C-alpha positions, -999 to +999 in steps of 0.1 A: -807+067-495-798+040-520-810+005-515-783-017-499-766-040-524-772-077-520-743-096-504-719-117-524-721-154-516-685-160-523-652-144-535-627-156-560-598-158-535-572-179-552-546-164-575-556-188-603-593-180-601-587-143-599-561-145-627-586-164-649-613-138-642-590-110-652-577-129-682-613-134-694-619-096-689-588-089-710-600-112-737-634-096-739-618-061-738-594-071-766-622-084-788-641-051-783-609-031-791-602-051-822-638-046-834-633-009-828-602-008-849-618-026-878-649-003-877-627+027-878-616+017-913-650+027-926-657+058-904-649+095-909-631+116-883-663+125-864-674+089-865-641+076-852-643+101-823-678+089-814-668+053-817-639+058-794-661+074-768-685+045-770-657+020-767-642+037-736-676+038-720-683+001-727-649-010-716-650+011-683-685-001-676-675-038-679-645-031-658-664-014-630-689-042-629-663-070-627-641-052-602-670-047-578-675-085-577-638-093-573-631-069-545-595-069-531-566-052-549-583-049-583-612-029-569-589-007-548-568+001-578-599+010-598-609+034-570-574+049-568-573+054-606-606+073-604-591+097-579-557+103-595-566+100-632-579+136-637-563+150-669-549+116-679-578+092-682-608+100-705-638+115-687-660+085-697-636+062-680-633+084-649-670+087-645-675+049-645-645+041-623-659+066-597-689+043-593-665+019-576-663+044-547-698+032-536-700-001-553-688-024-526-715-051-518-708-069-485-697-106-484-724-129-470-722-139-434-712-176-438-679-165-455-672-139-428-680-163-400-655-188-415-628-161-414-636-152-378-636-189-367-602-194-383-587-163-369-602-161-334-613-197-326-647-209-314-641-201-277-635-164-284-663-162-309-687-175-282-678-145-261-693-121-287-728-116-301-721-105-337-746-090-360-747-110-392-754-079-414-724-058-421-724-022-409-702-012-438-682-029-466-653-018-488-628-034-512-606-052-486-630-060-458-662-051-439-673-042-404-698-059-381-712-047-349-706-070-320-715-070-283-693-086-256-717-110-239-701-105-204-694-068-202-720-055-226-694-034-245-702-026-281-674-035-305-667-027-341-653-058-357-634-053-389-629-085-409-606-088-439-619-107-469-603-141-474-572-142-497-570-105-505-536-101-487-520-129-507-534-117-541-520-081-542-490-086-565-508-110-589-539-087-590-519-056-598-499-073-626-530-088-642-550-056-638-523-035-654-522-058-684-560-058-687-562-020-685-537-017-713-555-042-736-588-024-729-571+009-740-581+024-707-545+034-698-531+059-724-499+046-739-480+078-730-490+078-694-464+070-667-484+048-643-455+029-627-453+053-597-491+051-592-492+013-592-462+011-569-478+036-545-510+016-545-491-016-539-473-002-509-506+012-496-524-021-500-496-040-482-501-016-452-539-017-453-541-055-450-517-056-420-542-053-392-516-060-365-498-029-376-530-009-377-538-020-341-504-009-329-507+025-347-542+030-333-529+024-297-500+048-303-522+076-316-547+071-288-519+074-262-507+106-279-541+124-276-553+107-244-553+140-225-569+161-253-606+162-252-609+174-288-601+139-300-618+105-297-599+075-308-613+040-303-600+016-278-587-017-292-594-052-281-562-072-287-579-104-275-603-103-304-577-090-330-553-108-354-535-099-386-569-102-404-594-091-377-594-059-358-617-051-329-622-016-315-647+001-293-677+013-313-676+052-316 
């Protein structure tokens, strides 16, 4: 089993900070691409092919590293591109983007606690004994194990990362531009439908109120079927950015 990744102490949550980070990535990618173009003037056909492979590997490696730190929409798009890019993206790019599937370090507890305090309030937080180490982490949020102090029930508490819901549109626009500059999106590829689908999916994924309603609806549909186990929700500990369910 791989060693757990150290938690991030903070996230760039504001549109300006995230935009600046992506702009800096675009500038670095553009410089590398320009250097590649100049170098090709002095290379033969085999040399140009090898240089392109090296450029793509370098660009995708830098992208995967930065997206893993930013989390949110940009990391999710990188993950999606790694799944839908077969036959369109170069294999070197696909291989490195696929590392985003398991490159999701958790956010440190003080940041998560701040979200919980804002969303639930101190009185409700006092009713739960929450493990400070995340059970699992992803691009949009992470899950912590909690115990209801009075009933002893074990709860899975999913907490959305701060600011990711407000950054979706600006993230997608900036990332699309950066991928083009880095030459990671082929110019002849029609990626508009993919980006629109990802945008729609992200908007749904960050709506925890909707997810709680759908979970309750599906649980009711299979309540009499022993083949299925769906978690019970705890609306009193759930909001648009926090979702509490029974731990299964």
